[in-house]
Each structure stands twice: as C-alpha cells, then as structure tokens.
MOPAC internal coordinates of N, CA, C and O (Angstrom, degrees):
PM7 1SCF
backbone

  N    0.0000 0     0.00 0     0.00 0    0    0    0
  C    1.4982 1     0.00 0     0.00 0    1    0    0
  C    1.6011 1   108.33 1     0.00 0    2    1    0
  O    1.2310 1   119.69 1   134.69 1    3    2    1
  N    1.2577 1   118.19 1   -45.31 1    3    2    1
  C    1.5482 1   122.62 1   178.95 1    5    3    2
  C    1.4842 1   106.53 1   -65.32 1    6    5    3
  O    1.2310 1   118.25 1   135.80 1    7    6    5
  N    1.2871 1   120.94 1   -44.20 1    7    6    5
  C    1.4791 1   122.65 1  -179.25 1    9    7    6
  C    1.5655 1   111.64 1   -58.82 1   10    9    7
  O    1.2310 1   121.90 1   136.04 1   11   10    9
  N    1.3132 1   113.97 1   -43.96 1   11   10    9
  C    1.4979 1   120.83 1  -178.97 1   13   11   10
  C    1.5707 1   108.60 1   -64.98 1   14   13   11
  O    1.2310 1   120.39 1   139.52 1   15   14   13
  N    1.2623 1   116.87 1   -40.48 1   15   14   13
  C    1.5280 1   119.91 1  -179.23 1   17   15   14
  C    1.5909 1   106.10 1   -68.46 1   18   17   15
  O    1.2310 1   120.69 1   141.77 1   19   18   17
  N    1.3061 1   116.28 1   -38.23 1   19   18   17
  C    1.4739 1   117.20 1  -177.78 1   21   19   18
  C    1.6091 1   109.11 1   -66.28 1   22   21   19
  O    1.2310 1   121.23 1   138.97 1   23   22   21
  N    1.3671 1   115.26 1   -41.03 1   23   22   21
  C    1.4520 1   116.45 1   178.53 1   25   23   22
  C    1.5126 1   113.76 1   -63.82 1   26   25   23
  O    1.2310 1   120.91 1   141.14 1   27   26   25
  N    1.3414 1   115.86 1   -38.86 1   27   26   25
  C    1.4828 1   120.53 1  -177.90 1   29   27   26
  C    1.5045 1   108.52 1   -69.19 1   30   29   27
  O    1.2310 1   119.50 1   135.07 1   31   30   29
  N    1.3675 1   118.56 1   -44.93 1   31   30   29
  C    1.4600 1   122.19 1  -179.61 1   33   31   30
  C    1.6166 1   111.17 1   -67.14 1   34   33   31
  O    1.2310 1   121.66 1   140.89 1   35   34   33
  N    1.3150 1   114.43 1   -39.11 1   35   34   33
  C    1.4672 1   120.82 1   173.11 1   37   35   34
  C    1.5069 1   112.88 1   -58.17 1   38   37   35
  O    1.2310 1   121.75 1   130.36 1   39   38   37
  N    1.3021 1   114.26 1   -49.64 1   39   38   37
  C    1.4561 1   118.92 1   179.57 1   41   39   38
  C    1.4707 1   113.28 1   -62.70 1   42   41   39
  O    1.2310 1   120.97 1   137.73 1   43   42   41
  N    1.3414 1   115.75 1   -42.27 1   43   42   41
  C    1.4499 1   123.88 1   179.65 1   45   43   42
  C    1.5530 1   105.40 1   -59.70 1   46   45   43
  O    1.2310 1   117.57 1   131.62 1   47   46   45
  N    1.3176 1   122.23 1   -48.38 1   47   46   45
  C    1.4281 1   124.23 1  -179.76 1   49   47   46
  C    1.4538 1   116.46 1   -64.69 1   50   49   47
  O    1.2310 1   120.46 1   140.38 1   51   50   49
  N    1.3232 1   116.72 1   -39.62 1   51   50   49
  C    1.4939 1   119.15 1   176.58 1   53   51   50
  C    1.4830 1   113.45 1   -66.38 1   54   53   51
  O    1.2310 1   119.85 1   131.01 1   55   54   53
  N    1.3407 1   117.90 1   -48.99 1   55   54   53
  C    1.4268 1   121.52 1   176.81 1   57   55   54
  C    1.5527 1   113.27 1   -55.81 1   58   57   55
  O    1.2310 1   123.20 1   130.69 1   59   58   57
  N    1.3549 1   111.48 1   -49.31 1   59   58   57
  C    1.4369 1   117.14 1   179.40 1   61   59   58
  C    1.5844 1   112.54 1   -57.75 1   62   61   59
  O    1.2310 1   120.74 1   131.11 1   63   62   61
  N    1.2737 1   116.19 1   -48.89 1   63   62   61
  C    1.4636 1   121.78 1  -179.65 1   65   63   62
  C    1.4891 1   111.49 1   -60.22 1   66   65   63
  O    1.2310 1   121.00 1   135.35 1   67   66   65
  N    1.3685 1   115.69 1   -44.65 1   67   66   65
  C    1.4454 1   119.54 1   179.72 1   69   67   66
  C    1.5229 1   113.75 1   -64.37 1   70   69   67
  O    1.2310 1   120.98 1   137.58 1   71   70   69
  N    1.2479 1   115.74 1   -42.42 1   71   70   69
  C    1.5199 1   118.29 1   179.96 1   73   71   70
  C    1.4834 1   111.11 1   -69.25 1   74   73   71
  O    1.2310 1   121.38 1   140.77 1   75   74   73
  N    1.3478 1   114.96 1   -39.23 1   75   74   73
  C    1.5018 1   117.78 1   177.55 1   77   75   74
  C    1.5054 1   111.16 1   -66.31 1   78   77   75
  O    1.2310 1   120.61 1   142.74 1   79   78   77
  N    1.3146 1   116.44 1   -37.26 1   79   78   77
  C    1.5334 1   118.55 1  -178.83 1   81   79   78
  C    1.5441 1   108.85 1   -69.95 1   82   81   79
  O    1.2310 1   120.40 1   152.11 1   83   82   81
  N    1.3414 1   116.83 1   -27.89 1   83   82   81
  C    1.4894 1   120.64 1   175.11 1   85   83   82
  C    1.4789 1   116.07 1   -74.13 1   86   85   83
  O    1.2310 1   120.56 1   173.83 1   87   86   85
  N    1.3244 1   116.53 1    -6.17 1   87   86   85
  C    1.4486 1   123.12 1   179.13 1   89   87   86
  C    1.4278 1   118.76 1    98.07 1   90   89   87
  O    1.2310 1   119.70 1  -171.88 1   91   90   89
  N    1.3502 1   118.18 1     8.12 1   91   90   89
  C    1.4710 1   120.68 1   174.24 1   93   91   90
  C    1.4901 1   110.33 1   -67.28 1   94   93   91
  O    1.2310 1   120.02 1   -35.59 1   95   94   93
  N    1.3521 1   117.57 1   144.41 1   95   94   93
  C    1.5068 1   119.14 1   177.05 1   97   95   94
  C    1.5709 1   109.36 1   -61.18 1   98   97   95
  O    1.2310 1   122.85 1   -26.12 1   99   98   97
  N    1.3077 1   112.14 1   153.88 1   99   98   97
  C    1.4616 1   122.05 1  -178.48 1  101   99   98
  C    1.5919 1   111.93 1   -49.71 1  102  101   99
  O    1.2310 1   121.31 1   134.45 1  103  102  101
  N    1.2999 1   115.10 1   -45.55 1  103  102  101
  C    1.4655 1   119.47 1  -177.12 1  105  103  102
  C    1.4771 1   111.78 1   -69.40 1  106  105  103
  O    1.2310 1   119.71 1   143.70 1  107  106  105
  N    1.3268 1   118.15 1   -36.30 1  107  106  105
  C    1.4845 1   123.09 1  -179.76 1  109  107  106
  C    1.5190 1   108.40 1   -68.54 1  110  109  107
  O    1.2310 1   122.03 1   133.03 1  111  110  109
  N    1.3566 1   113.72 1   -46.97 1  111  110  109
  C    1.4452 1   119.51 1  -176.47 1  113  111  110
  C    1.5466 1   111.67 1   -61.84 1  114  113  111
  O    1.2310 1   122.54 1   140.20 1  115  114  113
  N    1.3827 1   112.75 1   -39.80 1  115  114  113
  C    1.5412 1   118.19 1   179.25 1  117  115  114
  C    1.5182 1   105.34 1   -66.73 1  118  117  115
  O    1.2310 1   118.76 1   131.40 1  119  118  117
  N    1.3474 1   119.96 1   -48.60 1  119  118  117
  C    1.4569 1   119.34 1  -173.27 1  121  119  118
  C    1.5658 1   112.49 1   -65.70 1  122  121  119
  O    1.2310 1   119.40 1   141.13 1  123  122  121
  N    1.3327 1   118.75 1   -38.87 1  123  122  121
  C    1.3804 1   123.38 1   178.22 1  125  123  122
  C    1.5893 1   109.96 1   -67.53 1  126  125  123
  O    1.2310 1   120.56 1   140.31 1  127  126  125
  N    1.3429 1   116.53 1   -39.69 1  127  126  125
  C    1.4391 1   121.07 1   174.67 1  129  127  126
  C    1.5304 1   111.04 1   -57.65 1  130  129  127
  O    1.2310 1   121.47 1   133.88 1  131  130  129
  N    1.2925 1   114.79 1   -46.12 1  131  130  129
  C    1.5050 1   118.96 1  -176.27 1  133  131  130
  C    1.5209 1   108.93 1   -66.21 1  134  133  131
  O    1.2310 1   119.84 1   144.08 1  135  134  133
  N    1.3110 1   117.92 1   -35.92 1  135  134  133
  C    1.4775 1   121.34 1   177.80 1  137  135  134
  C    1.5205 1   111.20 1   -70.45 1  138  137  135
  O    1.2310 1   121.42 1   149.81 1  139  138  137
  N    1.2774 1   114.89 1   -30.19 1  139  138  137
  C    1.5432 1   119.95 1  -177.51 1  141  139  138
  C    1.4961 1   112.67 1   -63.78 1  142  141  139
  O    1.2310 1   120.46 1   156.66 1  143  142  141
  N    1.3031 1   116.73 1   -23.34 1  143  142  141
  C    1.4908 1   119.36 1   178.02 1  145  143  142
  C    1.5323 1   112.54 1   -94.11 1  146  145  143
  O    1.2310 1   121.19 1   179.48 1  147  146  145
  N    1.3168 1   115.33 1    -0.52 1  147  146  145
  C    1.4543 1   118.88 1   179.08 1  149  147  146
  C    1.5459 1   109.72 1   -67.23 1  150  149  147
  O    1.2310 1   118.27 1   -22.10 1  151  150  149
  N    1.3042 1   120.90 1   157.90 1  151  150  149
  C    1.4183 1   122.80 1  -179.84 1  153  151  150
  C    1.5349 1   113.85 1  -113.30 1  154  153  151
  O    1.2310 1   118.42 1  -170.28 1  155  154  153
  N    1.3354 1   120.61 1     9.72 1  155  154  153
  C    1.3434 1   122.48 1  -178.48 1  157  155  154
  C    1.5108 1   113.38 1  -126.35 1  158  157  155
  O    1.2310 1   119.82 1   -93.73 1  159  158  157
  N    1.3521 1   117.95 1    86.27 1  159  158  157
  C    1.4365 1   123.40 1   179.61 1  161  159  158
  C    1.5112 1   113.30 1   -57.76 1  162  161  159
  O    1.2310 1   119.24 1   146.20 1  163  162  161
  N    1.2360 1   119.05 1   -33.80 1  163  162  161
  C    1.5046 1   122.72 1  -176.63 1  165  163  162
  C    1.4967 1   107.74 1   -63.64 1  166  165  163
  O    1.2310 1   118.08 1   137.00 1  167  166  165
  N    1.3328 1   121.26 1   -43.00 1  167  166  165
  C    1.4611 1   121.12 1  -179.20 1  169  167  166
  C    1.5240 1   112.16 1   -62.60 1  170  169  167
  O    1.2310 1   120.64 1   139.70 1  171  170  169
  N    1.3644 1   116.38 1   -40.30 1  171  170  169
  C    1.4467 1   120.30 1   179.93 1  173  171  170
  C    1.5369 1   108.05 1   -67.23 1  174  173  171
  O    1.2310 1   120.28 1   133.45 1  175  174  173
  N    1.2649 1   117.08 1   -46.55 1  175  174  173
  C    1.4635 1   118.73 1   178.90 1  177  175  174
  C    1.5243 1   116.07 1   -59.94 1  178  177  175
  O    1.2310 1   121.58 1   139.32 1  179  178  177
  N    1.3189 1   114.58 1   -40.68 1  179  178  177
  C    1.4544 1   119.50 1   174.17 1  181  179  178
  C    1.5356 1   112.57 1   -64.52 1  182  181  179
  O    1.2310 1   118.89 1   139.14 1  183  182  181
  N    1.3174 1   119.72 1   -40.86 1  183  182  181
  C    1.3846 1   123.89 1   178.33 1  185  183  182
  C    1.5624 1   111.28 1   -61.39 1  186  185  183
  O    1.2310 1   121.48 1   138.54 1  187  186  185
  N    1.2676 1   114.78 1   -41.46 1  187  186  185
  C    1.4980 1   118.65 1   177.56 1  189  187  186
  C    1.4791 1   109.87 1   -68.50 1  190  189  187
  O    1.2310 1   119.14 1   137.67 1  191  190  189
  N    1.3505 1   119.24 1   -42.33 1  191  190  189
  C    1.4885 1   118.17 1   177.81 1  193  191  190
  C    1.4844 1   113.17 1   -63.44 1  194  193  191
  O    1.2310 1   119.05 1   142.59 1  195  194  193
  N    1.3151 1   119.41 1   -37.41 1  195  194  193
  C    1.4132 1   120.46 1   176.48 1  197  195  194
  C    1.5137 1   114.73 1   -68.18 1  198  197  195
  O    1.2310 1   119.50 1   150.43 1  199  198  197
  N    1.3506 1   118.56 1   -29.57 1  199  198  197
  C    1.4666 1   123.20 1  -176.04 1  201  199  198
  C    1.5902 1   106.02 1   -78.51 1  202  201  199
  O    1.2310 1   120.34 1   153.70 1  203  202  201
  N    1.3031 1   116.96 1   -26.30 1  203  202  201
  C    1.4232 1   119.69 1   177.56 1  205  203  202
  C    1.5603 1   111.84 1    82.90 1  206  205  203
  O    1.2310 1   120.35 1  -173.90 1  207  206  205
  N    1.2666 1   116.93 1     6.10 1  207  206  205
  C    1.5267 1   121.43 1  -175.68 1  209  207  206
  C    1.4770 1   105.12 1   -81.71 1  210  209  207
  O    1.2310 1   121.68 1   -45.69 1  211  210  209
  N    1.4288 1   114.39 1   134.31 1  211  210  209
  C    1.4484 1   119.43 1   174.41 1  213  211  210
  C    1.5917 1   106.71 1  -129.31 1  214  213  211
  O    1.2310 1   120.29 1  -151.67 1  215  214  213
  N    1.2610 1   117.04 1    28.33 1  215  214  213
  C    1.5363 1   118.43 1   179.95 1  217  215  214
  C    1.4883 1   111.17 1   -83.64 1  218  217  215
  O    1.2310 1   122.44 1     5.43 1  219  218  217
  N    1.3399 1   112.94 1  -174.57 1  219  218  217
  C    1.4645 1   121.73 1  -174.48 1  221  219  218
  C    1.5236 1   110.24 1   -61.35 1  222  221  219
  O    1.2310 1   120.04 1   138.58 1  223  222  221
  N    1.3544 1   117.52 1   -41.42 1  223  222  221
  C    1.4375 1   122.07 1  -178.40 1  225  223  222
  C    1.5478 1   110.95 1   -58.71 1  226  225  223
  O    1.2310 1   121.12 1   138.98 1  227  226  225
  N    1.3224 1   115.47 1   -41.02 1  227  226  225
  C    1.4646 1   120.23 1  -176.57 1  229  227  226
  C    1.5274 1   110.16 1   -70.05 1  230  229  227
  O    1.2310 1   120.61 1   142.59 1  231  230  229
  N    1.3291 1   116.44 1   -37.41 1  231  230  229
  C    1.5099 1   119.86 1   179.75 1  233  231  230
  C    1.5882 1   108.67 1   -69.81 1  234  233  231
  O    1.2310 1   122.43 1   141.38 1  235  234  233
  N    1.3459 1   112.95 1   -38.62 1  235  234  233
  C    1.5025 1   116.53 1  -178.01 1  237  235  234
  C    1.5071 1   106.52 1   -65.70 1  238  237  235
  O    1.2310 1   119.63 1   135.91 1  239  238  237
  N    1.2913 1   118.30 1   -44.09 1  239  238  237
  C    1.4768 1   122.60 1  -178.95 1  241  239  238
  C    1.5113 1   111.17 1   -58.72 1  242  241  239
  O    1.2310 1   121.54 1   133.10 1  243  242  241
  N    1.3044 1   114.66 1   -46.90 1  243  242  241
  C    1.4773 1   117.70 1   178.72 1  245  243  242
  C    1.4940 1   113.44 1   -63.31 1  246  245  243
  O    1.2310 1   120.81 1   143.73 1  247  246  245
  N    1.3528 1   116.06 1   -36.27 1  247  246  245
  C    1.4867 1   122.71 1   175.91 1  249  247  246
  C    1.5284 1   113.16 1   -62.25 1  250  249  247
  O    1.2310 1   122.02 1   137.29 1  251  250  249
  N    1.4090 1   113.74 1   -42.71 1  251  250  249
  C    1.3880 1   119.21 1  -179.53 1  253  251  250
  C    1.5496 1   112.97 1   -65.82 1  254  253  251
  O    1.2310 1   121.73 1   138.51 1  255  254  253
  N    1.3594 1   114.29 1   -41.49 1  255  254  253
  C    1.4094 1   121.06 1   178.43 1  257  255  254
  C    1.4970 1   111.43 1   -65.21 1  258  257  255
  O    1.2310 1   120.35 1   139.46 1  259  258  257
  N    1.3685 1   116.94 1   -40.54 1  259  258  257
  C    1.4678 1   122.59 1  -175.00 1  261  259  258
  C    1.5656 1   107.28 1   -69.27 1  262  261  259
  O    1.2310 1   119.74 1   141.91 1  263  262  261
  N    1.3809 1   118.10 1   -38.09 1  263  262  261
  C    1.4435 1   118.69 1   178.65 1  265  263  262
  C    1.4862 1   108.49 1   -70.85 1  266  265  263
  O    1.2310 1   118.22 1   139.57 1  267  266  265
  N    1.3170 1   121.00 1   -40.43 1  267  266  265
  C    1.4459 1   123.48 1   177.87 1  269  267  266
  C    1.5716 1   111.78 1   -56.85 1  270  269  267
  O    1.2310 1   122.00 1   134.40 1  271  270  269
  N    1.3350 1   113.77 1   -45.60 1  271  270  269
  C    1.4581 1   119.34 1  -177.75 1  273  271  270
  C    1.5398 1   108.25 1   -67.21 1  274  273  271
  O    1.2310 1   119.75 1   144.58 1  275  274  273
  N    1.3575 1   118.09 1   -35.42 1  275  274  273
  C    1.4395 1   116.95 1  -178.62 1  277  275  274
  C    1.5372 1   110.71 1   -69.56 1  278  277  275
  O    1.2310 1   120.03 1   146.76 1  279  278  277
  N    1.2679 1   117.56 1   -33.24 1  279  278  277
  C    1.4931 1   120.80 1   179.55 1  281  279  278
  C    1.4744 1   112.32 1   -73.87 1  282  281  279
  O    1.2310 1   120.45 1   160.46 1  283  282  281
  N    1.3760 1   116.74 1   -19.54 1  283  282  281
  C    1.4059 1   122.24 1   172.10 1  285  283  282
  C    1.4571 1   116.36 1    89.49 1  286  285  283
  O    1.2310 1   120.10 1   180.00 1  287  286  285

C-alpha cells in the first residue's frame, strides 16, 4: 500500500514538474498531473470528445493518459 502511494505521488510530481517546466500554466499542469495518475483512459478520451476540444492541451492530456495506461 505504501509503495503504491509512493508511485502515485512520484508520478504526480514528475508530470507536474515537467509540464510546468515546459511552460504550462500552474492550473493546467496540476490538472494534467492529476489526470496522469488516473487509471481509466476511456473516460478521459470520452470527456475530450464530448468537449469538442482539439487543441494542444487535449492532445497532451491524451498522450499522458496513453503513456500511463501503457505503464500499467
């Protein structure tokens, strides 16, 4: 249990720091970092499809979720 929590918090911190270093606003970096530790890529994909957004933030979000799903 402790190891799982450490992995989630570590992933959250790394994604947040990386996005913030790339120049994403604080709120966007925090939101995408929180989504990156999610375990259901279908829900994120559906939410983006329903919003109709096709901008860079949507593509980055889908990429983060896809990588997270690939890592398992």
